[in-house]
N, C-alpha and C positions, 0 to 999 in steps of 0.2 A: 501494498501502502503506499503507492505516494504521501510527503508530506512536505509542507516548506519549513526550513528551516529562520531561527530569527538570527544565523550568520547569514544574512544573501553575500555580502557579499565577498564572503570566503565561499561560497558554494560555485561557483561559477563552473560547467560542466560536468555535477551530479546528476546522473540522469534519473537513481530511482534510491530516495532516502529511508529510512523506516527505522519507529523505534527497536530498542535490543529487546521490550516486551515480546516480538512478536515470535523473536526464536525460542521461547520457555513454551510457548500458546501452541506453539508450533509441535513442538517437539512431544508436548502432553497429549496434544489435540489426535497426532498419531499415529504415537504410539497404544496410542485411548484406545483409539478405533483395530488397531493389527490383533490387540488381547480380546476385545469385544463382538468383535465382527469373526473371529474363529469360536466363540465359544458360539453364539449362537445360531453360524453356519452349522457345527458340529453337532449341537443338542438336534435341530432341527433336520439333520439328514443319518447322524448315526449315535442316537440316544444311547439307546440299550451296547452296543458298541464301544466307548471310550464312558463308558462311567465303568466297566470289568474289566476288573484288574485279577492278580495272580493268584485271587482266592476266591474272587465272591463279582459278581454279578446285580445287575437291577435282580430286588427289588430293593436289596439287603444294601447294594452303593445305589447311591440314586444321583452322586453331581459331582461333575468325570474334577479328575486333576488338570491342572497347566499341559504338562507333556503331552498328557493323554489328550488334549484338545488339537494343540497348536504342531501335533506331531504325525499323527495317526493318520490320518484319512485325504483324499478330498474333494470338494475342493477346499476344505475349509484351511487345511496347510499350505498349499497354493496361495490363499488369501492375504494370512498373514503374513504368511514373509513377503508380500510384496509392499507391504506397511509396513514390515519393519525395517523395512531396506530405505527406503522414502525416510525412514526415521533415522534413518545414521547419520545424512545430514545436519537437520537439528542439534542434535546428540553431540558429536563432534565442535559444533559451532559455539553449543553452549559451554562447553567446559573450554575452547578459546576463551569468550569473555567472559567466563570465570576467575581465567587466569589474569587475561588483561583487567580486571577489574580489582584483584589483591594483589596482585606483582605489588614491592614497595622494594627500592634500591635496599644491599646486603639481607636478603631475605629470602632464603633457602624452600621454605617450608612450602609459598603457591608452588613451583617448581615440581614439589615432589608430590601436591593432590592431582595439580595438573598432569602426573603423568599416570598416575592412581587413575583418573579420571581415564585417561585413553584406554588402559589395560582394559578398562571396565566394559568400555565400550567394545572393547573389541574378546574380550568374553561372553559379551554378550550377545554378540552377535555367533560366537560358539553354540553357546548351548540351545541357539534360535534356530540355528540351522540345521545341526549334527543332533539330531531328534530322539530319545529314545529310543524310538525304534529304528531307526539308521546304525546307532553303535552307542550300546545303552551306558556301557564304561565315562566314555569323553564326552560324553554329555553332562552323563555326574557330575565329571572333571570342570570343567568349563564349568558347570551352574557353583562348585563348589569354589572355585578361582571367583567366580563374581562378588559372592557372598563376601569372601574375604578381601579381596579389594573394596568393595561395598564401607567394608569399618572404615577406611581412613582418612578415604573419598567424603561419608556423613562427617565422623569425628571435626575434620581439617576444613569442612566446609561450614561446620558455627563455631568453628575457632577463629576465621578466616572475615565472616560476616563482616561486610561495614556494618555502617553503629543506624541499623533500621530496626527497632524494638518491633514492629509487627512481624519481617521475617525470621530472626532470634527465635523470637516465642514459637514460631510455628515449623523449626525445622526443630526447637527441641522436641516439640507431639512430636510428629511424624518420625523424626529417629528414634522416640522409646517406644513407638508404636513399634516400629519395623523391630526393632533390637527383640524387645517383649513378648512378640507374635515366634519368633523363632523358637520358643520355649513350647510353647503347646504344639507345636509344627515337630519337630524334632519327637515329640514325648507320641502322638500319636502315629505317626509315622512307623515307628516302634511296635506298636500297637498292632498296626496291620501288619510288619512285616515278619518279627518272630512271634508274635504272641496268638496270630491272626484270629483277629480280633474282628466280626461285621460290623460292619459301616465304618470300623473307625477312619476306613480311606478316604468315606466321604467328609467326617471332618477334618481330615488330614486337607482334604482338597480348598474346606471354605478357608482354611491356616496358609494357603500356598498363593489363595486370589490373595489374596489378604496382603500380604507381602508385595505383589506384583500395584497393588494401589498407593500403597506407602512408598512403592518405588519409586515410582512413576510423580507421587505429588511429593513427593523431595525435593525433586526437581525442578519441577514447575516453582517456587518457591521462589527460585531467581527469575520470576516477574517481579517482583518486589523487588527486584535490584537495579535489574538490565535497565529499567527504565531512567537511569542515566546515563544509557547507552542509544547515538545513532547510527548507522550504521547505510554508510562507510562510517568505520568509525570513529567518532568524533564524542570526545566526553562534554557532552551540553552541560553539564552540573555540578564537576569537577569532585567525585568521589573518589576518582582515581586516583587524585593528588591531593586526596587525604583532604578536602573540604566537607566540612558536615552542611546540611542545612535540613537536620529532624531539628524535629520541638524538644525531642530527649538530651539532656546534654553527655557526649559521648564518654566522658567518664561511666557511667551510669552506662553503658550499653556496654563500654566495655569490662566492668566490675558482672553486669551479664556471663557474659561471654565466655571471663573466666568459670564462672558458678557453673555453667553450665557441662563447660569442659573438667572441672575441676584441679584449676590450675596447670592441667601438663603444656599447654602452647601458652601460658603465662608471659614466658620469658622466651632470647632468641634462642634456636637452635642451638649449637656448638657442636660439630663434630668433633673437636678434642676431648670435650666436656660425655660425650656416646660412648667413645672408645674406651673412655677411663672405667663408665659403668660395667659395660659390656665385657670391660676385662674383670673387674671384679665380681660380677656373678659368674662368670665362664670358674672364675680360680675357687669359687663355693661351690661351683660343682663339681670342680675338682677333689673338694676335699670332703662334701659328702661321700663321690664315687670312690674314694679312696678307704673310705672308713665302712663304709658299706660291704667293701668285700671285703675287711678283714675277718668279720666272723664264718662268711663260707670257708675263706683258706685254711680256717683254723676248720674248725666241721670234718673237712676231710679225715685226719686223724683221728680221732675215738670213733668215723666211721670204720674203717679199716682194724683198731684196736679192738673194736667194743666193747668202746668202755671208756675211762678217764687215761690220755696218753702224755698227757704233764705238757703238751702244745697249749693247751686252752691259758696257760698262764700269759701267754701275750694277748689275751685280752685287758693284762692292766697298761697296757699299752699307751692308754690314752690317758692316762693319771700324770705325766710327763709335764703338766702346769703347779706341780708342786715342786717343782723346780726354780719357779720364778721368788719361788720365798728365800732364798737366797738371795742377798742384794748385789753381789757385784756380777751371781748369773744373769742376774735378772736387767742389770742392765745393759752386760753382753747382748743379751737376744735380743733387745729391744734398738740397741743399735746398731744391727747386724738385721734386721731383719727380710732383707732382700734374699741373702745364703741361709737362711730357713725357711725361708716358704719354696726356696728353690729345692730344698734337700728334702722337703716332704714331697715334690714328685718322684722320686726312691719309687713311692709305691705304685705311682704307673707302665713304670722302668719294669718290673715283676716278673709282668711277661714272656720278656725274656732271659730269663731265669728256667731251664727245665728242673731238676731239684725241686718236690715238692717243698724240704723240711728248708732250703732256703729261698726259696720265691714267698714261703710263711713270717720270716723274719727280714726280708726284704721291704712287705707288703707292713708288720711292724713297724720297723724303725721308719715307714712314709708315718702311720697312724701316728709315734711318737711326734715326731716332727713338723708336723701337720696340727696338731691338741696345743702341741704350747707355739706355734710361729702364730695360727688366730687369737690364742689365748694374750700372747704379747701384747697385737695389736688391737683389741680391743680395749688394752688398759694404758697402751701408749696415746691411744686416741680418744679416750674417757676427756679426757679436759675441752673438747671441743663436742659440742655437741650434736652439732651436723655436720661432721666428716663421721662419728661412730655412728649413728645413725645409717648414715649410707655401707658402712661398711658390716652392720648387723641385717640389714637388710638386702647388700649379697651376699654375704651367708643364706638368709633363709630364702631368698629369690633360685641360691645356686641346689637347694633342696629342693624345689619345687620343679629345679630343671632335670635334676635327676629322675626325678616323675616321668617328666614329660619323657626321658631319654629314654627310661625303661619301659616306658605303654611303648613305644614308638618299635623297642626290639622286643618286644614281645617279653618283659620282665627281666632281662637280663642287661645290664650295662655296658653299652659296647669297650666302658675301656678300664673293663675290670682284668685282673692278672689271670680269672678265667676262663677268660676272654682271647682268641689270636686270630689270623684270618680268614683259618675254616672254620669258624665256627661264626662268622658272622661282628667277630670284633675290629675295632676302629684303634685301634691302641697304638698305632701308631704318627697319624692322624690327629689321638687327642692326647698325647705327648710334646707335639709339636707345637699347638695352640696352647695348653696348659704352659709353658714355658713366657713363649708371648704374654701371656696374659698373670703369670708370676712376675715378672719384668716390668710390665707396665704398673699392677697394684702396688707395686714396693717401690714405683722412681718416687714418690713422694715423701720425704721423710716427716713424721709424727711432731708439729709445732709446740715443742715446749712440755712434749712427754705427759702420761697419766701423771696420776697424787692420788693418797686416795684419802678418799671420806668418809669420813671417822661416824655421819649421822650411820643406824641401821645395824644389822646386825649381818656378819658377813657368814653368820652358820649357817642361817634361814636363808639367806642367800643361795649360800652352798646347793642345800638341797631342793630352791626349788630350779636351779642349771642342771641336778641329777632329774626331776625329775618329767623336766620340761624333754631336757634332750633324750633320752629316752623315749619321750610321748610320741616326738616328731620323727625318731627312728625306727621308733616299733611300727607307726599305724602310718606314718603318710610319706612315705619312704617309696612305697610302691600303690599304687591308685588301684589297685585290685585288692591288699589286705582285706578291707574294711566290707570290703563287695564281700568276699568269701568265707569273714564270719561271719555276714549274715545269710548265707546262703545255704537251702533247703531242700533243696532239686527239685525233683520235675514236676507238677507243669512250673512253667518259669512264673513266681509271685512276689520277685522283687529282682532286684538289681545286677548288670549282666555286666561282668569288667570290659569287655572289648566295647559293651554299649552306653557304658553308664560314668567309668570313669573320670571324663571329666566334671563328673557333678564334685567329685571328690577337689579335682586344679582350680574350681570353679570356688568353693569353701575356702579356702588355703590363701588364696588370692582377694577373697573377701574378707579374711580375717587378718589378713597383712595391711586393707587401708583403713577399718578399725584400729589396729597397732599404730598406725603412720600417725591418720587425722584424727584419734580418740583414741591416745591412749592410760588417757583419765577411763571413761568409762571400761577398759580393757581389763585393768589391777582391777578392778571393783566387784563388790562380793557379788553385787548381781550378774556380773558375768561370771567370777566363777561359780555360782550358783545355775548358773546354763552349761556351761564344763561338764562341770559335777553329772546335769544329768542327761546331757547328752555321751556320758562314757557309761553312767549307768542303762541307757539305751540302748548303749554298743555293742555290752555286755548279757545283758537278759535276754534281748530280743531278737531274732530274724527276720526274714527282709523289710518290707521297706521301716519298719515302725524302727527295723536298725538303727539301721544305712542313716536316716535322719540323724539321728541319737551320735553318730559318727563322725555326719558333716558337720553337728554344732560343736560336737569335738576337737574335731580340725581346724573351724574357723577359728576356737577360743586358743587352739595350742600356738597355731598360728597369731594369731593377734598380741597376745602377753611374748612375746619371744623379743620385741626391742627395748620393750619397757624391763623386763626383769633380767636379761644379757646387759642393758646399758646399767641397771644397779648392780650388778653382780660386777662389771667394769673398775666401777670405781670405788670399789672395794680391796682386798691384798687376793691379789691371781693369784694366787698359791691356795687362797682357801675355795673364792668361790671356782675356779677353776679347775685346779688341784682335784680338792674337798668331793668338790659337782660330776666331772668325772670316774671315781670312785664308787657315789651313789649311783650314779646309771650303768657302771660296771656292774652292780651288787643288783638291780634291777636285771639289767642283759641277763644274768644267771639263774636267777630269779624264773626271767621267762620261758629257761632249758629245762630249769629242775621239775616247771609242774608239769612237763608233758615224760620228762627222761628220768625220772624215777627214779626208774627202776634199774638206773646202773650209774646212779652217783652216791654219796654218801648225803643220806641226814635227806634222800629224794622224798622218801615218804612223808614226809612231813608238812608238806606242800604241793603233794599230787591229786590235779588237776582243780589249783586256786589262783586260778586269772583272776574272778573276781577280788583278790587279795591284790595281784599284780596293779590293776586298777587302781583300789585303794589307797594304795601305798602312792603311785606315782601322783594320784590329785593329793594326799596326804603335803604330801613334796611340793609340788607347784603352792597349793593354798600356805605352806609356811612364807613363800617367796609373797607373795601377797600382802599378808599382815605385814611383812618386812617395808613394804612398799605404804601401804597404806599409812601405818604406824609412822611412816619419816612425814606423810605430806599434812597429817595431823599435828603434828608436832611445828611444821612453817606454817601451819593455818591456814593453804594451801586448801579447796575445793574439790571436791571428789569428780567433780564433771571438769576440770581441768583439762583449757584449748588450750594452751599458750605452745606458739609455733619456736618451730627452731630457726634462730637468726636470719640461717642462711639454707634456705631448704631445694633452691633451682636444679639438684641431683635428681628430683621425685618424680622430675614431668620424666628424668631417663627410665628411674626401675620404672615406673606406670609402663612407660611402652614397652619395656623386654618384657613385664608381665604380659601386656595383650599379647608383642611377638608371640611369644610362648602357648597362650592360650591359643590364635590361631594354630602354634603348628600341630597342637596336640587336637585339634577337631581333624586339621586334616589328616594327621595317623590312626584317626579314630573313623575317618569315611573310610578310611583304606583298608580301615579291619572291622567295619561293619559286617556281621554276618552276612553269604546268604541263601544259608537254606535248603540248597537243591544238591544235594551232597548225594552220590550215586554207589553200589555198590560194584563188587571187580565183575561180579560173572550173574547176571542181572536173569540172564535166559535159559540160567539153569537152576535157579531158584535159589544157590549155595552162597552162604556167607562161612566166613573165615574166620573164627574167635581163638585171640591167644591170653596169653598170661605171663606176666615178665615184670619182678619186682627192680627195681630203674636205681635202688640206691641214688636216692635222692639226685638223681643230675647229675653228677658229678663220677666223670669215669674213674679209671686205677691212676689217669697222670695229671691228675686234676683240672681237666680243662669240664670246660659244661659240657656236656655230651647230645644235648637236643637235636643237634644234626644229622650224626651218629645213630640213634634210634627212629626217626623221621624217615631216616635213609632206605634202616632193614625193615622196616612195618609196610613202609609201601610198596619196597619188596616182595615180598613177604605177602603181597597182597591181601592185609589183614581187615579184615570190616568191622570189628566189634574187638576193644581189648580193654583188659583189665590193668592198670598199674598198678602196683605197691609202691609204697616207701617216695609216696609226691607229696608230701606234705613237706611244701616248702618255706611257709607263709612264717616266718622267726628270721629276726634280729641275726643270730648261728646259721641260717642256709641261706641270706640274703632277702630276706620277702620278697619272691620269684615263685612263677608256677610253669612251670615244663608244659601242664594240658592246654594251652592256650595256644603258645608253639607248634603243636602236633595239630589242636585240635582242625588250627584255620590254614595251617600246609596242607594237611593232607585229607580237607574237607571231611569232618565229621563231628556231630555233637558230642558236650563233653557233659558229663556231671565230675564236678570233682570231688565230690564226694564228704563224709564228714570235715566242719571247717575246722581251721587254726587253734579257734576256742574250745574243739572237741575233745583236746590233746592227745589226739592218735600221729600216729606214724604217717598214715594218707591213704589212701584205696581211693580210684578214678579209673569212671568208665568212657569211655569214646567209642562212637556208636555213626557206622554209618548210614543206619537206620534211625526215622528217629524214634526219639525217648518220651513215651506218655504219660513216665509216669515215676516217680522214683524216693524209696525210702530210705535213709540212713539209719543204721543202728549199730551202737556199742555193744558189744555182746560181754557176757557176763569175766569181768576180770578179777574180782576180789584179794589178787597177789600181785599180779605181775601188771605189766602195758598192757591198757587197750586197746580191743579189733576190733577193728572197725568193720563194717560191712554195707553192702552198696545193693538194695532189693530193686532193679528197674525193670520198666514192660517196653520192649521194642515190639515195630509197626515192624514187619520184616515178613512184607512181599503179598501185603494185607494182613497173616497172620499174627496173632498174640503173643512173642515170645518172651519170655522174663530168664532176667540177668543177672546173678550174683556176682558182683566181686568182691572178694574175703582175706584179710587177713589173720590170722592165731595170732595168738599168743606165742612168745620164746620156752624154749624144751626146757627153761628150771622151772617152772611153771606147770605141772602135767595137773592139777583140781582146773586150771581157767580153761588149759585145751580139752578140759575135759567135758566141763561146762558149758564151754563153747560150739564144742561138735555138738551137741543135747541141743541146744537154743539154734544153732542154725538146718541144724535135721528138721526139726519142726519147721523149719521158716518155709525150707525149700518144699516139706511136705506139704504146707497149707496151698502151694501152688498147682492150680488142674491147669496149668498152660504146661508146655511145652518147653522145656529147662535148660539151664546150662550157667557152671558151675567155673566160676576162672579163680582160684585161691591159692591161698599158701596154706600149710595146712599141717605140717614139723609132726608128720609118722610116716610111719614105713606103711609098704601098701598090703595090701592086706592084712594088717593086723592093728592090734589100739578100737586107738578112734578112726580109722580109715571104716571099721566094721560100720562106726555109726554115722555116716558121710553118705558110704554106700549102705543102704537101707531098706526095709519096707517103710522105714518112717519118712523117710527124704523123698524114695523112687527113684533116686538116683543112680547111674550106674556111669561104673570109671570110662574112662574115656580108652584105654587099653592095662585091663589089669592086669598084664605082662608085664607089664613095665617096670622091672625091679627096682632100676637103679634113681628112682624119688623122695625128696624126704621132706621136699618144701613146698612145687609145685604142682599143683592135679588140676586136671578140667573133670568136670562130672557133664552129666546131661540126660533127659529124658526125654520122651514125644517127640524125636527126633531123629532124622535118618542119619547117624553117622558116616564119613565116608574115607577123615583121612584123619594121621594124626604125625607129627612130627615137631622136634626138638633142634634146634637152632644154637648152634652155639654163640657163645657172646662178645665175641673180642675183649678190646681189652672194656670195654663201655662200661657195665656193672661188674658186681660178682653174681649172676645170674642168667640161664640161660634166659631165651624166648620160647616157649612151648605153644604151640598151633595146634588146631585140628579144622577139619572143615565137619558141615552140615548142610543138609540138604532141606528143605522147609517142605511136611507136605501138600502137595498140591490140591488133594482132594480125601473127603472123611476117609474113604477105604482106605488113602495114603495113610491118612492119620493115626488109624488105628490099625494099621499094621504097626507102625512105630513104635504106638504104645507093648505093641503086645510081640513084642519079638521072641520067640525062645533065644536060649543064652547059648548052644552051640551053634546060637547060629546068626546070632551077636556077634561070637568073638571070632569071622571067619575072615583071616583076610586073605586077600588076592594081588597081585600081580600088577603091575602101574599100569601096561598095557590093556588090561581088564577091566576099567574104569574109562570113563573120559575124559577126554579132553579138560572140559572144560572142569571138572575134578581135581587132577593134577599140579602141585605146588612145583614151585617153578621149580627148574633146571638151574638157574645158575649158578646152586649152590651146592651141589653134589661135589665130590673128589671133595680136594682143596678150595672151593667154595669162590669164596669173594670178602676181599677186608675180611679178613680169620671170622668169616658167616661160613658156616659152611653144616649141616646132615648131618651129625654125629651122635655116640650111644649107637641109634640101629645103624649108621652111615648113607640113613638113605628115609623116607619117608615110609609109612607102612600108609596099606590100605586097603576098603573092607567094600565092600558087595553084597547086599543082602536085598 
C-alpha cells in the first residue's frame, strides 16, 4: 500500500513505501491461512483418516494433530505448503527488521538473536516440508530444533524490546503461554505414546495447535514496534536511534524488561566473562566426575573378594581438607591453587592405567587433591561474596552437568576411569577440556585471601556439609536414581527414567534459582520442613507421589547449597570441610551397609534401614540451618533477607549455562524417547529365546564398564527375553548407574528394573522384546542372609499370555533362607495357570535338595535339561511351552557367570497348548540333532568351536535340541 511521506524532499525516486507493520501483519495472516486452510480442508475431506493414530481412531480420537493435518493428505498438504512458502518472505523480513530495530553499537546480543531467528525460520521450513509421513525422524529432529531456537528468540526479543509497554506486556504473556503449554503437551504425548491412553492424542493435539497460535502470535506483536519503520527502510520515529516517544518513562520500561528476563540480559555480554563461567562449570563437572567414579573403582575389589578387601579404605580420600587445619600448609595450598587443581585431574588420567589396583590409587589421589583444592578455593574466596557465590554455583551446576552427561550416555559418565573408547568413553577429549578449564578457573588469584568468621558453629556447619554432600551425591548425581526408588513395575503408573528424567533437572534448576535469589527462604524452617516432607514421601511412597517428594527434596538440596557452603567457607575449613567429608563418608558407608549387611561387620544392625539414612541426612542438614538462622537472629536480620551481593553480573552467565544444559538434556531426552515398536527375532516361527545372566554389576574382570560387550552377546544370541541378576547399581559405591537403560534402548526391548534401590537387594531385572502387561516385585523370606528379589511378569507373546519369573536366591551360607525362598517361589510359580518360564539363580545342585522344591508338582515347572549336571547357580525352568533348544555360552571376561539360554515355541492352537502342558516325561527329554529341527529354531553358528571374542558354546561344546 502506497503512502505519502512526511519527508517529501528526501523521497524523490521512491516508487512504493509502506509502514513496517505490514511485514508483521502479512506474516501473521499468511501463516495463519496456511494452518487454518489445512485444518478446514483436511477435516472436510479426510477427517477420520487424519484423526487416526498408531493406537486409536475415531471416535476415541476426534481432533487431528498438526503433523497429520499438514502432512498426510492431498490437497491440504499442497495448499499448506503454498501458503507456508509465501510466509517465508515476510518471515525473513521480520527477522531483518527486528535486527535493524534493536542493533546498537558495541552490542552483540541483537546479532545472536537475529541468527537464532534465521535458523528458526529455516528449521520451520524443514519440519513443514519434511512431514512425519515423509521421514518421521527428520521431521521430529527439525521440529525439536525449531522449539530449541525458539527459546533464545523469545527471551531475546523480550530483552531487546524497544520502550513499548504494551508490546513488552504482550510478549511476556504470550511467551509464558507458549512455554507453559509445553508441559501438558509432553504429558499427554507420553500418555499416548507410552501408556496408550485412548483420547490422549486428541488432548495433545489441542496443545499442539495452541503452540502454533502462540508462536504466530508472538511474532505478530512486532507490529506494535514496526510502526517506527517505513519501507524503503527509513526510521521515521527514531526508535532505532534510542529516541523514546512513549508516554511511559524509559527507566520504568527497562525495569519491566529486567523483571521479565530475571535480569539475565541487564548487563552487556562479554565473551571473556562467559568463558570464565563456562570453564568454572566444566571444572565443577570434572570434580563430580572424579568423585562419583571413586565408588565404582572401589566396588570392584569387594566384588572379586566377596567381602571386605581392604581397598575400601580409599573412601576416606575425601577428608583431605583436614590438612587445612595446619596453617603453613593451608597457606601453601591457597597460594598454589593452580597446581592443586591441575593435580586433581589425575583422576581423569586413570583410564590409561591398566592395572585395577593402580587405577584405584590414581583415582584416589585425584579425589584427595580435588576435595583439598575446592575447599581451599571456597575458603580463599570467602571474603568476596560475589566471587564465592560464583564458585559455588559452578560446583553445583557442575553436578547438574554431570547428571546431564550421564543421561546422554545412559547413566555412564563418558570421562570415568571405567570408560574408554571401546565402551563409549570420551576420556581424552574430557581431559583436554579439563586442563583448559582448570587453567582458566585458577587464572585469578584470590584478593585478600580467606578469613575465619567467629559467628556460628563450625561443628554445625560441618554436619550440614556432610548431609548436603551426601544428599547431592546419592540422589542427584543421576536423574534415574529417584525414579527407580519409586518404580514398582507394570502397568506403568509413575515416572520412567528415559521419559521423565528432565523433571529432576528442572527441580534442580529451580532449586538453584531459589538459593541464589531467595537465600533467606531457602534457609528457613519452612523450606527445611518442605525438604523433610519430600524426603519422607520419597522414602515411603512409590509412583508419582514418591517422585513428587523426590523433586521437592531435589529442589531443596540445590537451594541450600549456596548458603550452606558459603557459611562453611567462612569458618575453619579443616573442620567444616574436613569433618564434613568425614560425615559424608560415614553416610556413604551407611548407605552401602543397609544392603551389604551380610558381608560387613555390624551390618545386621542397620539392615534395610534406608529410612535411618534419610533421617540422619536431614538431621545433619538441619544442624546447619539452625546455625544459619541463629546467626541471622543475632545479627538482627529478617528471615526473608533478600539482599543481593554487590556484584551479580556472573549470574546471567550461570543462568545461560543452566538454560543450555536444560536444552541439551531435552535434546538427549528426545533421542532416547522409547519407540515401543520392538520385534522378536523369529516371529514367523512363534519362537522366543529366553536367557539368564548374572552380570556382576556391569564391571568386567579388568574394571571396565561391560554394557557394550553384554549388548553384543545378547544381540548375537538373538535373545528375546532375558533376566539379569546383580543388576542394581543405584548406589554411591556403584556409581548410581542403570545398565538396563542402555541394553533396553540399544536392543529394542521393554524393561522392568525390578525391586528398586530402596528395597535393599542386589537387583533383578527383566528385558523383553514382547510387551510387559503386568509385573509384580517380590522380596522372598530372608530371616538371616541377604534379601532375595524376584519379578513375576506377564508378557504378551504372539497373542498368548506367558508368565516370566526372574529370581536371585540367597547365598550358600544361609540354608534356611534358601529353603524358605524355594517354598515361596514354588507356590508363586504354581499359582500361575499360564505358560511360564523361570530365569533364576538357585544355589543348588541338580536333582538334589531345594531343586526338588523348585521342580515339583507344587510349582508345575520342568527343568530345561535335567541331565545338565554342571550347574550350581543358574537354572531355566518352564511349563506349558514347547522347549526346542538349550545352550550355555562362555562369558569371556565380562563377568564371573555364563549366559544360559533356552528356546521355546508358543503353542498356536488349543491342541498344541494341551500337548505342551501334558508331554510325557520320556518324550520331553528326547534330544535330537540340529538338522532335525527347523532352521529358525537353531542357535547362531558363530559361537561354535572357538567362537568369537572368547564367547563359545561350552560344557556340551554345542547347543542341545529337542523335538517332540
